[in-house]
N, CA, C and O atoms as a CHARMM CRD file, in Angstrom:
* protein
*
  280
    1    1 MET  N      0.85500  -1.16500   0.00000 PROA 1      0.00000
    2    1 MET  CA     0.00000   0.00000   0.00000 PROA 1      0.00000
    3    1 MET  C      0.90200   1.23000   0.00000 PROA 1      0.00000
    4    1 MET  O      1.83100   1.33000   0.80200 PROA 1      0.00000
    5    2 TYR  N      0.62600   2.14600  -0.89000 PROA 2      0.00000
    6    2 TYR  CA     1.41000   3.36900  -1.01300 PROA 2      0.00000
    7    2 TYR  C      0.70900   4.51500  -0.29000 PROA 2      0.00000
    8    2 TYR  O     -0.47100   4.77500  -0.52400 PROA 2      0.00000
    9    3 ASN  N      1.43600   5.19300   0.58200 PROA 3      0.00000
   10    3 ASN  CA     0.88100   6.35000   1.26100 PROA 3      0.00000
   11    3 ASN  C      1.96400   7.40900   1.35000 PROA 3      0.00000
   12    3 ASN  O      3.02300   7.17700   1.93300 PROA 3      0.00000
   13    4 TRP  N      1.70000   8.55500   0.78000 PROA 4      0.00000
   14    4 TRP  CA     2.69000   9.61600   0.73300 PROA 4      0.00000
   15    4 TRP  C      2.61200  10.55800   1.92700 PROA 4      0.00000
   16    4 TRP  O      3.54300  11.33600   2.13700 PROA 4      0.00000
   17    5 SER  N      1.55400  10.52300   2.71000 PROA 5      0.00000
   18    5 SER  CA     1.38300  11.50200   3.78000 PROA 5      0.00000
   19    5 SER  C      1.68500  10.95100   5.17600 PROA 5      0.00000
   20    5 SER  O      1.54700  11.67100   6.16500 PROA 5      0.00000
   21    6 THR  N      2.09000   9.69800   5.26600 PROA 6      0.00000
   22    6 THR  CA     2.34400   9.09200   6.56900 PROA 6      0.00000
   23    6 THR  C      3.69900   8.39700   6.55400 PROA 6      0.00000
   24    6 THR  O      4.02900   7.68600   5.60500 PROA 6      0.00000
   25    7 ASN  N      4.47400   8.60400   7.59800 PROA 7      0.00000
   26    7 ASN  CA     5.75900   7.93100   7.72700 PROA 7      0.00000
   27    7 ASN  C      5.50100   6.52100   8.25200 PROA 7      0.00000
   28    7 ASN  O      5.44300   6.30200   9.46200 PROA 7      0.00000
   29    8 THR  N      5.34900   5.57300   7.34000 PROA 8      0.00000
   30    8 THR  CA     4.99000   4.20600   7.73600 PROA 8      0.00000
   31    8 THR  C      6.13000   3.50500   8.45600 PROA 8      0.00000
   32    8 THR  O      5.87700   2.61900   9.27300 PROA 8      0.00000
   33    9 LYS  N      7.37100   3.86900   8.18400 PROA 9      0.00000
   34    9 LYS  CA     8.50100   3.24500   8.88500 PROA 9      0.00000
   35    9 LYS  C      8.42500   3.53100  10.37800 PROA 9      0.00000
   36    9 LYS  O      8.63700   2.64500  11.20600 PROA 9      0.00000
   37   10 ARG  N      8.12000   4.78100  10.70700 PROA 10     0.00000
   38   10 ARG  CA     8.00900   5.16500  12.11300 PROA 10     0.00000
   39   10 ARG  C      6.74900   4.57300  12.74400 PROA 10     0.00000
   40   10 ARG  O      6.75000   4.17500  13.90900 PROA 10     0.00000
   41   11 LEU  N      5.68000   4.52400  11.95700 PROA 11     0.00000
   42   11 LEU  CA     4.40600   4.01700  12.46600 PROA 11     0.00000
   43   11 LEU  C      4.47000   2.51700  12.75300 PROA 11     0.00000
   44   11 LEU  O      3.80200   2.03700  13.66800 PROA 11     0.00000
   45   12 LYS  N      5.25800   1.77800  11.98800 PROA 12     0.00000
   46   12 LYS  CA     5.37100   0.32100  12.17000 PROA 12     0.00000
   47   12 LYS  C      6.00600  -0.05300  13.50600 PROA 12     0.00000
   48   12 LYS  O      5.89700  -1.20000  13.93800 PROA 12     0.00000
   49   13 LYS  N      6.65800   0.88400  14.15700 PROA 13     0.00000
   50   13 LYS  CA     7.28000   0.60200  15.45000 PROA 13     0.00000
   51   13 LYS  C      6.23100   0.33300  16.52800 PROA 13     0.00000
   52   13 LYS  O      6.49900  -0.39000  17.48700 PROA 13     0.00000
   53   14 ASP  N      5.05300   0.90400  16.37500 PROA 14     0.00000
   54   14 ASP  CA     3.94000   0.65300  17.29700 PROA 14     0.00000
   55   14 ASP  C      2.90900  -0.18800  16.54300 PROA 14     0.00000
   56   14 ASP  O      2.12300   0.33300  15.75200 PROA 14     0.00000
   57   15 LYS  N      2.92700  -1.49800  16.80100 PROA 15     0.00000
   58   15 LYS  CA     2.11900  -2.44200  16.03100 PROA 15     0.00000
   59   15 LYS  C      0.62800  -2.12600  16.07200 PROA 15     0.00000
   60   15 LYS  O     -0.03600  -2.18800  15.03800 PROA 15     0.00000
   61   16 GLU  N      0.09200  -1.79200  17.23200 PROA 16     0.00000
   62   16 GLU  CA    -1.33700  -1.50900  17.34900 PROA 16     0.00000
   63   16 GLU  C     -1.73900  -0.28600  16.52000 PROA 16     0.00000
   64   16 GLU  O     -2.72500  -0.32300  15.78500 PROA 16     0.00000
   65   17 LYS  N     -0.97100   0.78600  16.64600 PROA 17     0.00000
   66   17 LYS  CA    -1.28300   2.00000  15.87700 PROA 17     0.00000
   67   17 LYS  C     -1.18700   1.73500  14.37500 PROA 17     0.00000
   68   17 LYS  O     -2.00900   2.21800  13.59700 PROA 17     0.00000
   69   18 TYR  N     -0.17500   0.96200  13.97600 PROA 18     0.00000
   70   18 TYR  CA    -0.00700   0.65100  12.55600 PROA 18     0.00000
   71   18 TYR  C     -1.17900  -0.19100  12.04000 PROA 18     0.00000
   72   18 TYR  O     -1.70500   0.07200  10.95900 PROA 18     0.00000
   73   19 ASP  N     -1.58200  -1.19600  12.80800 PROA 19     0.00000
   74   19 ASP  CA    -2.70500  -2.04500  12.39700 PROA 19     0.00000
   75   19 ASP  C     -3.99600  -1.23700  12.26500 PROA 19     0.00000
   76   19 ASP  O     -4.74500  -1.41200  11.30400 PROA 19     0.00000
   77   20 ILE  N     -4.25100  -0.36200  13.22100 PROA 20     0.00000
   78   20 ILE  CA    -5.44500   0.48600  13.17400 PROA 20     0.00000
   79   20 ILE  C     -5.38900   1.41100  11.96500 PROA 20     0.00000
   80   20 ILE  O     -6.37000   1.53800  11.23300 PROA 20     0.00000
   81   21 TRP  N     -4.24600   2.05700  11.75400 PROA 21     0.00000
   82   21 TRP  CA    -4.08200   2.96400  10.61600 PROA 21     0.00000
   83   21 TRP  C     -4.29500   2.22000   9.30000 PROA 21     0.00000
   84   21 TRP  O     -4.98900   2.71600   8.41200 PROA 21     0.00000
   85   22 LYS  N     -3.70100   1.03400   9.17000 PROA 22     0.00000
   86   22 LYS  CA    -3.80500   0.26200   7.93100 PROA 22     0.00000
   87   22 LYS  C     -5.25200  -0.15200   7.66500 PROA 22     0.00000
   88   22 LYS  O     -5.72300  -0.05100   6.53200 PROA 22     0.00000
   89   23 LEU  N     -5.96100  -0.61800   8.69400 PROA 23     0.00000
   90   23 LEU  CA    -7.36500  -0.98800   8.52500 PROA 23     0.00000
   91   23 LEU  C     -8.20000   0.21400   8.09600 PROA 23     0.00000
   92   23 LEU  O     -9.03500   0.10600   7.19800 PROA 23     0.00000
   93   24 GLU  N     -7.97500   1.35500   8.73700 PROA 24     0.00000
   94   24 GLU  CA    -8.72100   2.56700   8.36600 PROA 24     0.00000
   95   24 GLU  C     -8.46500   2.93700   6.91300 PROA 24     0.00000
   96   24 GLU  O     -9.39400   3.29500   6.19000 PROA 24     0.00000
   97   25 GLN  N     -7.21800   2.85500   6.48400 PROA 25     0.00000
   98   25 GLN  CA    -6.87300   3.17900   5.10300 PROA 25     0.00000
   99   25 GLN  C     -7.54400   2.21300   4.13100 PROA 25     0.00000
  100   25 GLN  O     -8.09100   2.63500   3.11300 PROA 25     0.00000
  101   26 GLN  N     -7.50300   0.92800   4.44100 PROA 26     0.00000
  102   26 GLN  CA    -8.10000  -0.07800   3.56600 PROA 26     0.00000
  103   26 GLN  C     -9.60700   0.08600   3.47600 PROA 26     0.00000
  104   26 GLN  O    -10.17900  -0.03300   2.39300 PROA 26     0.00000
  105   27 ILE  N    -10.24900   0.35300   4.59000 PROA 27     0.00000
  106   27 ILE  CA   -11.71000   0.49800   4.59800 PROA 27     0.00000
  107   27 ILE  C    -12.12700   1.78700   3.89100 PROA 27     0.00000
  108   27 ILE  O    -13.08500   1.78400   3.11800 PROA 27     0.00000
  109   28 ASN  N    -11.43000   2.86700   4.14400 PROA 28     0.00000
  110   28 ASN  CA   -11.81700   4.15500   3.57500 PROA 28     0.00000
  111   28 ASN  C    -11.42200   4.32800   2.10800 PROA 28     0.00000
  112   28 ASN  O    -12.14000   4.98300   1.35100 PROA 28     0.00000
  113   29 PHE  N    -10.29900   3.75300   1.70000 PROA 29     0.00000
  114   29 PHE  CA    -9.77700   4.04300   0.36500 PROA 29     0.00000
  115   29 PHE  C     -9.66800   2.83300  -0.55200 PROA 29     0.00000
  116   29 PHE  O     -9.21500   2.96600  -1.68900 PROA 29     0.00000
  117   30 GLY  N    -10.07000   1.66300  -0.08800 PROA 30     0.00000
  118   30 GLY  CA   -10.07200   0.49000  -0.95500 PROA 30     0.00000
  119   30 GLY  C     -9.00500  -0.51500  -0.58600 PROA 30     0.00000
  120   30 GLY  O     -7.98000  -0.18200   0.00800 PROA 30     0.00000
  121   31 LEU  N     -9.27200  -1.74300  -0.95100 PROA 31     0.00000
  122   31 LEU  CA    -8.40500  -2.85400  -0.57800 PROA 31     0.00000
  123   31 LEU  C     -7.40700  -3.23900  -1.65900 PROA 31     0.00000
  124   31 LEU  O     -6.41300  -3.90400  -1.36700 PROA 31     0.00000
  125   32 LYS  N     -7.65000  -2.83800  -2.89500 PROA 32     0.00000
  126   32 LYS  CA    -6.79400  -3.20200  -4.03200 PROA 32     0.00000
  127   32 LYS  C     -6.62100  -4.71800  -4.12000 PROA 32     0.00000
  128   32 LYS  O     -5.50300  -5.23200  -4.08100 PROA 32     0.00000
  129   33 GLU  N     -7.73900  -5.41500  -4.23700 PROA 33     0.00000
  130   33 GLU  CA    -7.80100  -6.86700  -4.42000 PROA 33     0.00000
  131   33 GLU  C     -7.24800  -7.65900  -3.24300 PROA 33     0.00000
  132   33 GLU  O     -6.86500  -8.81600  -3.41600 PROA 33     0.00000
  133   34 LYS  N     -7.19500  -7.07700  -2.06800 PROA 34     0.00000
  134   34 LYS  CA    -6.79500  -7.79100  -0.85500 PROA 34     0.00000
  135   34 LYS  C     -8.01400  -7.92000   0.03700 PROA 34     0.00000
  136   34 LYS  O     -9.03200  -7.26600  -0.19100 PROA 34     0.00000
  137   35 LYS  N     -7.91000  -8.75300   1.04100 PROA 35     0.00000
  138   35 LYS  CA    -9.00900  -8.92500   1.98300 PROA 35     0.00000
  139   35 LYS  C     -8.60500  -8.37300   3.34400 PROA 35     0.00000
  140   35 LYS  O     -7.42700  -8.32600   3.69600 PROA 35     0.00000
  141   36 LEU  N     -9.61800  -7.95700   4.09600 PROA 36     0.00000
  142   36 LEU  CA    -9.37300  -7.50000   5.46000 PROA 36     0.00000
  143   36 LEU  C     -9.06200  -8.70500   6.33700 PROA 36     0.00000
  144   36 LEU  O     -9.60900  -9.78900   6.13200 PROA 36     0.00000
  145   37 ASP  N     -8.19400  -8.51400   7.30500 PROA 37     0.00000
  146   37 ASP  CA    -7.87900  -9.55200   8.27400 PROA 37     0.00000
  147   37 ASP  C     -8.99400  -9.55000   9.32500 PROA 37     0.00000
  148   37 ASP  O     -9.10400  -8.61300  10.11600 PROA 37     0.00000
  149   38 LEU  N     -9.80900 -10.59300   9.32800 PROA 38     0.00000
  150   38 LEU  CA   -10.98200 -10.65300  10.19700 PROA 38     0.00000
  151   38 LEU  C    -10.61500 -10.54800  11.67700 PROA 38     0.00000
  152   38 LEU  O    -11.31800  -9.88800  12.44100 PROA 38     0.00000
  153   39 LYS  N     -9.53000 -11.18700  12.08500 PROA 39     0.00000
  154   39 LYS  CA    -9.10900 -11.11900  13.48700 PROA 39     0.00000
  155   39 LYS  C     -8.79000  -9.68200  13.89900 PROA 39     0.00000
  156   39 LYS  O     -9.16500  -9.23800  14.98400 PROA 39     0.00000
  157   40 LYS  N     -8.09400  -8.96500  13.02000 PROA 40     0.00000
  158   40 LYS  CA    -7.73500  -7.58200  13.33800 PROA 40     0.00000
  159   40 LYS  C     -8.96300  -6.67900  13.31800 PROA 40     0.00000
  160   40 LYS  O     -9.07700  -5.77000  14.14000 PROA 40     0.00000
  161   41 VAL  N     -9.87000  -6.92000  12.39500 PROA 41     0.00000
  162   41 VAL  CA   -11.08400  -6.10700  12.34100 PROA 41     0.00000
  163   41 VAL  C    -11.88600  -6.30000  13.62300 PROA 41     0.00000
  164   41 VAL  O    -12.35600  -5.32500  14.21000 PROA 41     0.00000
  165   42 LYS  N    -12.04600  -7.53600  14.05900 PROA 42     0.00000
  166   42 LYS  CA   -12.77800  -7.80800  15.30700 PROA 42     0.00000
  167   42 LYS  C    -12.09300  -7.14100  16.49600 PROA 42     0.00000
  168   42 LYS  O    -12.75500  -6.57100  17.36300 PROA 42     0.00000
  169   43 LYS  N    -10.77600  -7.21500  16.52900 PROA 43     0.00000
  170   43 LYS  CA   -10.02200  -6.68000  17.65800 PROA 43     0.00000
  171   43 LYS  C    -10.09200  -5.14800  17.73100 PROA 43     0.00000
  172   43 LYS  O    -10.24000  -4.58200  18.81400 PROA 43     0.00000
  173   44 TYR  N     -9.98400  -4.48600  16.57700 PROA 44     0.00000
  174   44 TYR  CA    -9.86300  -3.03300  16.56500 PROA 44     0.00000
  175   44 TYR  C    -11.11500  -2.28800  16.12700 PROA 44     0.00000
  176   44 TYR  O    -11.08700  -1.05900  16.06100 PROA 44     0.00000
  177   45 LEU  N    -12.20600  -2.96900  15.82700 PROA 45     0.00000
  178   45 LEU  CA   -13.40100  -2.30400  15.31100 PROA 45     0.00000
  179   45 LEU  C    -13.86800  -1.13400  16.18900 PROA 45     0.00000
  180   45 LEU  O    -14.17400  -0.07300  15.64700 PROA 45     0.00000
  181   46 PRO  N    -13.93600  -1.27900  17.50200 PROA 46     0.00000
  182   46 PRO  CA   -14.37000  -0.12400  18.31700 PROA 46     0.00000
  183   46 PRO  C    -13.39400   1.06200  18.26300 PROA 46     0.00000
  184   46 PRO  O    -13.80000   2.20000  18.49800 PROA 46     0.00000
  185   47 LYS  N    -12.12000   0.81000  17.95900 PROA 47     0.00000
  186   47 LYS  CA   -11.11000   1.87200  17.93400 PROA 47     0.00000
  187   47 LYS  C    -10.97100   2.54100  16.57300 PROA 47     0.00000
  188   47 LYS  O    -10.34600   3.59700  16.47000 PROA 47     0.00000
  189   48 LEU  N    -11.53600   1.95400  15.53700 PROA 48     0.00000
  190   48 LEU  CA   -11.37400   2.49700  14.19600 PROA 48     0.00000
  191   48 LEU  C    -12.09700   3.83200  14.04100 PROA 48     0.00000
  192   48 LEU  O    -13.23800   3.99000  14.47600 PROA 48     0.00000
  193   49 LYS  N    -11.41900   4.78000  13.42000 PROA 49     0.00000
  194   49 LYS  CA   -12.00800   6.09400  13.13900 PROA 49     0.00000
  195   49 LYS  C    -12.48100   6.08900  11.69100 PROA 49     0.00000
  196   49 LYS  O    -11.82400   6.62000  10.79600 PROA 49     0.00000
  197   50 ILE  N    -13.63700   5.47400  11.49200 PROA 50     0.00000
  198   50 ILE  CA   -14.23000   5.38600  10.16300 PROA 50     0.00000
  199   50 ILE  C    -15.66900   5.87200  10.24000 PROA 50     0.00000
  200   50 ILE  O    -16.20300   6.09800  11.32600 PROA 50     0.00000
  201   51 ASP  N    -16.27900   6.02700   9.09300 PROA 51     0.00000
  202   51 ASP  CA   -17.66300   6.45700   9.01400 PROA 51     0.00000
  203   51 ASP  C    -18.55100   5.55800   9.87800 PROA 51     0.00000
  204   51 ASP  O    -18.39100   4.33700   9.88000 PROA 51     0.00000
  205   52 PHE  N    -19.47800   6.16100  10.60200 PROA 52     0.00000
  206   52 PHE  CA   -20.35200   5.42500  11.51900 PROA 52     0.00000
  207   52 PHE  C    -21.11400   4.31100  10.80900 PROA 52     0.00000
  208   52 PHE  O    -21.26200   3.21600  11.35200 PROA 52     0.00000
  209   53 PHE  N    -21.59400   4.58400   9.60600 PROA 53     0.00000
  210   53 PHE  CA   -22.37900   3.58500   8.89400 PROA 53     0.00000
  211   53 PHE  C    -21.51100   2.43500   8.37900 PROA 53     0.00000
  212   53 PHE  O    -21.97300   1.29600   8.30900 PROA 53     0.00000
  213   54 LYS  N    -20.27000   2.72200   8.02300 PROA 54     0.00000
  214   54 LYS  CA   -19.34400   1.65000   7.63900 PROA 54     0.00000
  215   54 LYS  C    -19.06500   0.75300   8.84600 PROA 54     0.00000
  216   54 LYS  O    -19.00000  -0.47100   8.72600 PROA 54     0.00000
  217   55 LYS  N    -18.90400   1.38300  10.00600 PROA 55     0.00000
  218   55 LYS  CA   -18.64300   0.63000  11.22300 PROA 55     0.00000
  219   55 LYS  C    -19.84300  -0.24000  11.58700 PROA 55     0.00000
  220   55 LYS  O    -19.68000  -1.39400  11.98400 PROA 55     0.00000
  221   56 GLN  N    -21.03900   0.31200  11.45200 PROA 56     0.00000
  222   56 GLN  CA   -22.25300  -0.45800  11.72100 PROA 56     0.00000
  223   56 GLN  C    -22.37000  -1.64400  10.76400 PROA 56     0.00000
  224   56 GLN  O    -22.72100  -2.74800  11.17800 PROA 56     0.00000
  225   57 PHE  N    -22.07400  -1.41000   9.48500 PROA 57     0.00000
  226   57 PHE  CA   -22.16400  -2.45800   8.47900 PROA 57     0.00000
  227   57 PHE  C    -21.16600  -3.58000   8.77300 PROA 57     0.00000
  228   57 PHE  O    -21.51700  -4.75700   8.69200 PROA 57     0.00000
  229   58 LEU  N    -19.93700  -3.22400   9.10900 PROA 58     0.00000
  230   58 LEU  CA   -18.94400  -4.24200   9.44200 PROA 58     0.00000
  231   58 LEU  C    -19.38300  -5.05100  10.65400 PROA 58     0.00000
  232   58 LEU  O    -19.23400  -6.27300  10.68200 PROA 58     0.00000
  233   59 ASN  N    -19.91900  -4.37100  11.64300 PROA 59     0.00000
  234   59 ASN  CA   -20.39200  -5.06000  12.84200 PROA 59     0.00000
  235   59 ASN  C    -21.53700  -6.00700  12.50500 PROA 59     0.00000
  236   59 ASN  O    -21.59900  -7.11500  13.03800 PROA 59     0.00000
  237   60 LEU  N    -22.43100  -5.59100  11.64000 PROA 60     0.00000
  238   60 LEU  CA   -23.55700  -6.42700  11.22300 PROA 60     0.00000
  239   60 LEU  C    -23.06400  -7.66500  10.47300 PROA 60     0.00000
  240   60 LEU  O    -23.56200  -8.76900  10.69400 PROA 60     0.00000
  241   61 ILE  N    -22.09300  -7.47900   9.59100 PROA 61     0.00000
  242   61 ILE  CA   -21.54800  -8.60900   8.83400 PROA 61     0.00000
  243   61 ILE  C    -20.83000  -9.59000   9.75200 PROA 61     0.00000
  244   61 ILE  O    -21.00200 -10.80300   9.62600 PROA 61     0.00000
  245   62 ILE  N    -20.03600  -9.07600  10.66500 PROA 62     0.00000
  246   62 ILE  CA   -19.21100  -9.93400  11.52300 PROA 62     0.00000
  247   62 ILE  C    -20.04100 -10.62800  12.60000 PROA 62     0.00000
  248   62 ILE  O    -19.93000 -11.83900  12.79100 PROA 62     0.00000
  249   63 TYR  N    -20.87500  -9.85600  13.30200 PROA 63     0.00000
  250   63 TYR  CA   -21.56300 -10.38800  14.46400 PROA 63     0.00000
  251   63 TYR  C    -23.05600 -10.64400  14.22800 PROA 63     0.00000
  252   63 TYR  O    -23.69400 -11.35600  15.00300 PROA 63     0.00000
  253   64 GLY  N    -23.60700 -10.07100  13.16800 PROA 64     0.00000
  254   64 GLY  CA   -25.02400 -10.26100  12.86900 PROA 64     0.00000
  255   64 GLY  C    -25.95900  -9.51600  13.78900 PROA 64     0.00000
  256   64 GLY  O    -27.11200  -9.91000  13.96300 PROA 64     0.00000
  257   65 LYS  N    -25.46200  -8.42500  14.38800 PROA 65     0.00000
  258   65 LYS  CA   -26.30300  -7.63700  15.30200 PROA 65     0.00000
  259   65 LYS  C    -25.89700  -6.17900  15.25700 PROA 65     0.00000
  260   65 LYS  O    -24.87300  -5.82200  14.67500 PROA 65     0.00000
  261   66 LYS  N    -26.71700  -5.33500  15.88100 PROA 66     0.00000
  262   66 LYS  CA   -26.41900  -3.91300  15.96200 PROA 66     0.00000
  263   66 LYS  C    -25.20800  -3.69800  16.87600 PROA 66     0.00000
  264   66 LYS  O    -25.01500  -4.44300  17.83600 PROA 66     0.00000
  265   67 PRO  N    -24.40900  -2.69900  16.58300 PROA 67     0.00000
  266   67 PRO  CA   -23.23400  -2.43500  17.41600 PROA 67     0.00000
  267   67 PRO  C    -23.61400  -1.82200  18.75900 PROA 67     0.00000
  268   67 PRO  O    -24.64900  -1.17100  18.90400 PROA 67     0.00000
  269   68 SER  N    -22.73800  -2.05500  19.73700 PROA 68     0.00000
  270   68 SER  CA   -22.95900  -1.47900  21.05900 PROA 68     0.00000
  271   68 SER  C    -22.13200  -0.20700  21.24300 PROA 68     0.00000
  272   68 SER  O    -22.24600   0.44900  22.27900 PROA 68     0.00000
  273   69 PHE  N    -21.30800   0.15300  20.26600 PROA 69     0.00000
  274   69 PHE  CA   -20.50500   1.36500  20.36200 PROA 69     0.00000
  275   69 PHE  C    -21.18600   2.49500  19.61200 PROA 69     0.00000
  276   69 PHE  O    -22.10000   2.26900  18.81900 PROA 69     0.00000
  277   70 LYS  N    -20.72700   3.72400  19.87200 PROA 70     0.00000
  278   70 LYS  CA   -21.29500   4.89600  19.19400 PROA 70     0.00000
  279   70 LYS  C    -20.21900   5.69500  18.55000 PROA 70     0.00000
  280   70 LYS  O    -20.49900   6.72100  17.93000 PROA 70     0.00000
């Protein structure tokens, strides 16, 4: 994944922040024929800073219910 506005080398030093950033980028800007890592999505879904409706949709797909976060 190419990103010109973020220093990914520095960001990779903190695994959690990097994983969250990467998921947000993939969800917001496209996957480019890759799939989301389901384990990481489940783990970080409440922490992701994405559109509320995208978050609700992911929660519905994964868990089959309305989200408990806002």
